[in-house]
C-alpha positions in Angstrom: 96.0 121.2 114.5 95.8 118.1 116.6 98.4 115.3 116.4 97.5 112.5 113.9 98.2 108.9 115.0 98.6 106.7 111.9 99.0 102.9 111.7 101.4 102.6 108.7 100.8 99.4 106.7 103.6 97.2 105.5 105.4 98.4 102.3 104.0 101.9 102.5 106.7 104.6 102.1 107.0 107.1 104.9 106.6 110.1 102.7 103.8 111.9 100.8 105.6 112.0 97.4 104.8 108.9 95.4 107.8 106.8 94.2 108.0 104.1 91.5 104.3 103.2 91.8 104.6 102.3 95.5 102.1 103.4 98.1 102.9 106.4 100.2 101.3 108.3 103.1 99.3 110.3 100.5 97.4 107.1 99.7 96.0 107.1 103.2 96.0 110.6 104.6 94.4 113.6 102.8 95.1 116.2 105.5 97.0 119.2 104.1 100.2 120.4 105.6 101.0 117.5 107.9 104.4 115.8 108.1 105.7 112.7 109.8 107.5 113.2 113.2 109.9 110.4 112.6 110.0 107.6 110.1 109.5 103.9 109.6 111.1 102.0 106.8 108.8 100.4 104.2 109.4 96.9 105.7 108.1 98.1 109.1 104.5 98.6 110.2 102.8 100.4 113.0 102.4 103.7 114.8 103.5 107.0 113.3 102.8 110.5 114.5 102.1 113.4 112.1 101.6 117.1 112.7 101.6 120.5 110.9 103.4 122.0 113.9 107.2 122.1 113.1 108.2 122.6 116.7 106.1 119.7 117.9 107.5 117.6 115.0 111.0 118.4 116.1 110.3 117.7 119.7 108.9 114.2 118.9 111.4 113.2 116.3 114.7 114.7 117.6 116.9 112.2 119.4 117.8 114.7 122.2 114.2 114.5 123.4 114.5 110.8 124.1 110.9 109.9 123.3 110.6 106.2 124.1 109.5 104.0 121.2 108.4 100.4 121.6 108.8 97.9 118.8 107.2 94.4 118.7 109.7 92.2 116.8 109.0 88.7 115.5 112.4 87.0 115.1 113.7 83.9 113.4 114.6 81.4 116.1 114.1 81.0 119.8 115.1 83.8 122.1 117.6 83.0 124.8 118.4 85.0 128.0 121.9 85.8 126.6 120.5 87.3 123.5 118.1 89.5 125.5 120.9 90.6 127.8 123.0 91.6 124.8 120.2 93.5 123.3 119.8 95.6 126.4 123.4 96.6 126.7 125.2 99.0 124.4 125.6 97.0 121.2 128.4 97.9 118.6 126.7 97.8 115.2 129.9 98.9 113.4 129.0 102.5 112.5 127.5 103.3 116.0 127.0 101.9 119.4 123.4 101.6 120.6 122.3 103.1 123.9 121.0 100.7 126.6 117.4 99.7 126.0 114.7 97.4 127.3 114.2 94.1 125.6 111.8 91.4 126.9 110.4 88.2 125.3 106.6 88.4 124.8 103.9 86.2 123.5 102.6 87.2 120.1 100.1 90.1 120.8 96.5 88.8 120.5 95.4 92.3 119.1 98.0 92.3 116.3 96.6 92.1 112.8 97.8 89.6 110.3 100.5 91.0 107.9 99.7 91.2 104.3 101.6 89.5 102.7 102.3 87.1 105.6 105.8 86.4 106.7 107.3 83.2 105.4 106.7 80.2 107.6 109.0 77.3 108.0 107.6 74.4 110.0 111.1 73.3 111.1 112.2 76.8 112.3 110.4 78.4 115.3 109.9 82.2 115.7 109.7 84.3 118.8 108.5 87.8 119.8 110.5 90.5 121.6 109.3 93.9 122.8 112.2 96.4 122.4 111.9 99.9 123.9 114.5 102.5 122.6 115.1 106.1 123.3 116.9 106.6 120.0 116.2 105.5 116.5 118.9 105.1 113.9 118.2 103.8 110.4 117.1 100.1 110.6 118.4 100.0 114.2 116.1 97.3 115.6 116.7 95.0 112.6 120.4 95.5 112.9 120.3 94.8 116.7 118.4 91.6 116.4 120.6 90.3 113.6 123.7 91.2 115.7 122.5 88.8 118.4 121.7 86.0 115.9 117.9 86.6 115.7 117.0 88.1 112.3 113.9 90.2 112.2 110.9 88.7 110.3 108.3 91.3 111.3 108.7 94.7 113.0 105.7 96.7 114.4 106.2 100.0 116.2 103.5 99.8 118.9 104.1 103.0 120.9 105.7 106.5 120.8 105.9 108.3 124.1 102.4 108.3 125.6 100.6 107.0 122.5 100.2 103.4 121.7 98.2 101.1 119.5 97.0 99.3 122.6 95.3 102.5 123.9 94.4 103.9 120.5 93.6 100.8 118.4 94.0 101.4 114.7 94.1 98.9 111.9 96.7 99.4 109.2 95.9 102.5 107.1 93.6 104.0 109.8 94.3 107.3 111.5 93.0 109.3 114.5 93.4 112.9 115.6 94.3 113.4 119.2 95.2 116.3 121.4 98.9 117.0 121.1 101.1 116.7 124.2 103.8 119.2 125.1 
C-alpha cells in the first residue's frame, strides 16, 4: 500500500471513529485499513500521513526517528528577534522542556488556502507568521511554545513531514494523494 498524504481540514478529528457529530477522517478517506502516522489536534490543519503498514507508521510517528515536521503558525502580535531566539532554544513548558528547533519569521504563504471559518481579525492588533520546524511533537507543543514567548497561536498549519510537503504535493483541505512510501 502506498503512503497517503492528506490535508486535514480545520476542526476535523484525527481519528476514523465519529465523535459527538464532529467530522473525522472517515468523512474524507474511504481507504480500508489505513491509520494516521502521527496526529494533529482538531484546531490544527495541514499535512498528515496515513498508511496500512504498522512498521512504517511507527517509523514516521515515533519520536526516536526524529522526522522533521514544519508548522506555519499565524500568531497574535509582531514577532521580535528575542521571541524567535527563545523559540529555538530548549523551552521549559512546565511538564517538559522542548528540544532545540528552527523558527523563522515568514510572510503569509501565498499558496495557503483561507481558513473556514476565518480567524478573528482585530484591526488594532497585527498578526505575524512563523515557520517552526521540530523533530519532536508533544501534545499542542507549538501552541504552547508560541504562548510561552508571548505570541498566542491564531492558526496552525503543518506544511511538511520529512520529505513530504504541501508545497511539493499541493492538496486543498480534505484532499488526499497516494505516494510511494519512503524507507
